[in-house]
Every structure is written in C-alpha cells, then in structure tokens.
C-alpha positions as CSV (number, residue, x, y, z in Angstrom):
1,X,0.5,-7.7,-34.6
2,X,-2.4,-10.0,-33.3
3,X,-0.5,-13.5,-33.9
4,X,2.9,-12.0,-32.1
5,X,0.7,-11.6,-29.7
6,X,-1.1,-14.6,-29.7
7,X,2.7,-16.3,-29.8
8,X,3.7,-14.5,-26.5
9,X,1.0,-14.7,-24.9
10,X,1.5,-19.2,-25.2
11,X,5.4,-18.3,-24.5
12,X,4.1,-16.5,-21.0
13,X,1.5,-19.9,-20.6
14,X,3.5,-22.1,-21.1
15,X,6.4,-21.6,-18.7
16,X,4.6,-20.6,-16.4
17,X,3.2,-23.7,-16.2
18,X,6.2,-25.2,-16.0
19,X,7.2,-23.4,-12.8
20,X,4.0,-25.2,-11.6
21,X,6.5,-28.0,-12.6
22,X,9.5,-27.3,-10.4
23,X,11.4,-26.2,-13.9
24,X,13.4,-23.6,-15.2
25,X,12.2,-22.6,-19.1
26,X,13.5,-20.0,-21.0
27,X,12.9,-18.9,-24.1
28,X,14.8,-18.4,-28.0
29,X,13.9,-15.7,-30.3
30,X,15.1,-15.0,-33.8
31,X,17.1,-16.9,-36.7
32,X,19.5,-18.8,-34.0
33,X,16.5,-19.8,-31.5
34,X,16.7,-23.2,-33.2
35,X,20.3,-23.6,-32.6
36,X,22.6,-25.5,-30.1
37,X,26.0,-24.9,-30.5
38,X,26.8,-25.6,-33.7
39,X,23.4,-28.2,-34.9
40,X,20.7,-26.0,-36.2
41,X,17.1,-27.8,-35.1
42,X,13.8,-26.9,-37.8
43,X,10.3,-26.9,-36.6
44,X,9.2,-29.9,-34.0
45,X,13.0,-31.7,-33.4
46,X,13.3,-31.9,-29.4
47,X,17.0,-32.1,-28.1
48,X,18.7,-32.7,-25.1
49,X,20.7,-29.8,-24.5
50,X,24.6,-30.5,-22.6
51,X,23.3,-28.4,-19.8
52,X,21.0,-30.6,-18.8
53,X,17.8,-28.9,-20.8
54,X,15.0,-30.0,-22.8
55,X,14.9,-28.1,-25.3
56,X,11.9,-28.4,-28.4
57,X,12.4,-25.8,-31.8
58,X,8.7,-23.8,-32.6
59,X,10.1,-21.9,-36.1
60,X,11.2,-18.5,-35.0
61,X,11.1,-19.6,-31.0
62,X,12.8,-22.4,-29.2
63,X,12.0,-22.8,-25.6
64,X,14.3,-25.1,-23.2
65,X,13.4,-26.1,-19.7
66,X,15.8,-27.9,-17.1
67,X,15.1,-31.7,-16.4
68,X,17.0,-30.4,-13.1
69,X,13.8,-30.1,-9.9
70,X,14.2,-27.4,-8.1
71,X,12.3,-27.6,-5.0
72,X,12.5,-31.3,-3.7
73,X,11.4,-31.0,-0.4
74,X,7.5,-31.2,-3.1
75,X,8.0,-34.5,-2.3
76,X,9.1,-35.9,0.9
77,X,12.0,-38.5,0.7
78,X,11.5,-42.3,2.8
79,X,13.7,-41.8,6.2
80,X,17.0,-42.9,6.0
81,X,17.2,-40.8,2.2
82,X,17.6,-37.5,0.0
83,X,17.5,-36.6,-3.3
84,X,20.6,-36.1,-5.3
85,X,21.1,-34.7,-9.1
86,X,23.7,-36.4,-11.3
87,X,24.4,-33.6,-13.8
88,X,26.3,-36.6,-15.9
89,X,23.2,-38.2,-16.4
90,X,20.8,-35.4,-15.7
91,X,18.7,-36.8,-13.5
92,X,17.4,-36.6,-9.8
93,X,18.4,-39.9,-7.4
94,X,17.6,-40.9,-4.0
95,X,20.0,-42.3,-1.8
96,X,21.8,-43.1,1.2
97,X,21.3,-40.4,3.4
98,X,24.9,-40.9,5.0
99,X,25.9,-42.4,1.4
100,X,25.8,-40.7,-2.7
101,X,26.6,-44.2,-4.1
102,X,25.0,-46.4,-1.9
103,X,21.3,-46.4,-3.5
104,X,17.8,-45.7,-1.6
105,X,16.9,-48.7,-0.4
106,X,13.8,-50.2,-3.0
107,X,11.1,-50.6,-0.7
108,X,10.4,-47.0,0.0
C-alpha cells in the first residue's frame, strides 16, 4: 500500500512539472500500459508515438507527454514571424508571418 501511494505521488509530481513546461502528459496503468499498437515495450524503454508523444515504460505504468507545446506565447516570436506546429515532423517551427513555407530569418 505504501509503495502504491509513493508511486502515485511520483506520477502526479511528474505530471504537474510537465504542465509547467507546457506539455500535456498522460499515464497508463496495467498489463497493456507499455504497449503502443502492436509493439510491447519493457521497463525503461522510450519511444515516440505516432501521435507526437514521447513515452517511457516504467514497468507497470507508462507516461506519454505531447511534444507539441501548448503555450507558444511564453516565447515571443521575432517581429514578422510566428510559430507553427509541423504534425509530420512533430516539431514547432518559426516561420514568416504570412508564408508558412518561408522560414524566419536566422538573425532573430
């Protein structure tokens, strides 16, 4: 029982810290906690899911955190630029304010 309480406290602490970093995290428990599609992971395995999440297996549970930041306004983009999310690459990019295909100048 005491170990369960410690485990729960650890998970909740991790999730709260992750929120501060503007990431959404989720935990899964049970025998299928470390399974993604048809792939079964074991203790300490890490993987990137198809839906842009970093995951780690902790044996009886796993934690997956979105790679997509939720609060871009914490970091002001350079004048004439804006942040976008590239779903295919699972990353944010700084691009021209009016043209998503044009990168922001390097000297920002």
